[in-house]
C-alpha positions as CSV (number, residue, x, y, z in Angstrom):
1,M,106.3,88.8,123.4
2,L,106.7,87.6,120.0
3,N,107.3,84.3,121.6
4,K,104.1,83.6,122.9
5,R,102.1,85.2,119.5
6,F,104.0,82.4,117.4
7,K,103.4,80.0,120.1
8,T,99.5,81.1,119.5
9,D,99.6,81.2,116.2
10,S,101.4,77.9,115.4
11,Q,98.4,76.4,118.1
12,R,96.2,78.4,115.8
13,V,97.5,76.8,112.2
14,A,97.9,73.0,113.8
15,F,93.8,73.5,115.2
16,L,93.2,74.3,111.1
17,L,94.9,71.5,109.7
18,C,93.1,68.7,112.1
19,V,89.8,70.4,111.5
20,N,90.8,70.3,107.3
21,F,91.6,66.7,107.8
22,S,89.1,66.0,110.4
23,D,86.8,67.3,106.9
24,L,89.4,65.0,104.6
25,G,89.3,61.5,106.7
26,G,85.1,62.2,107.6
27,V,87.4,61.8,111.4
28,P,84.2,63.6,113.8
29,K,85.2,67.2,114.5
30,H,84.5,67.1,118.3
31,R,86.6,64.5,119.1
32,I,89.9,66.1,116.7
33,A,88.9,69.6,118.8
34,L,89.0,67.3,122.0
35,L,92.5,66.4,121.1
36,T,94.1,69.6,120.8
37,T,92.3,71.5,123.7
């Protein structure tokens, strides 16, 4: 259970990082979202 919780949290953090990098790099957010889903 704890491992599953950690996995989902790490995915959420990774997604937020991707969104932040897309803002900095000027890459459209929807392209990053498609890569992470």
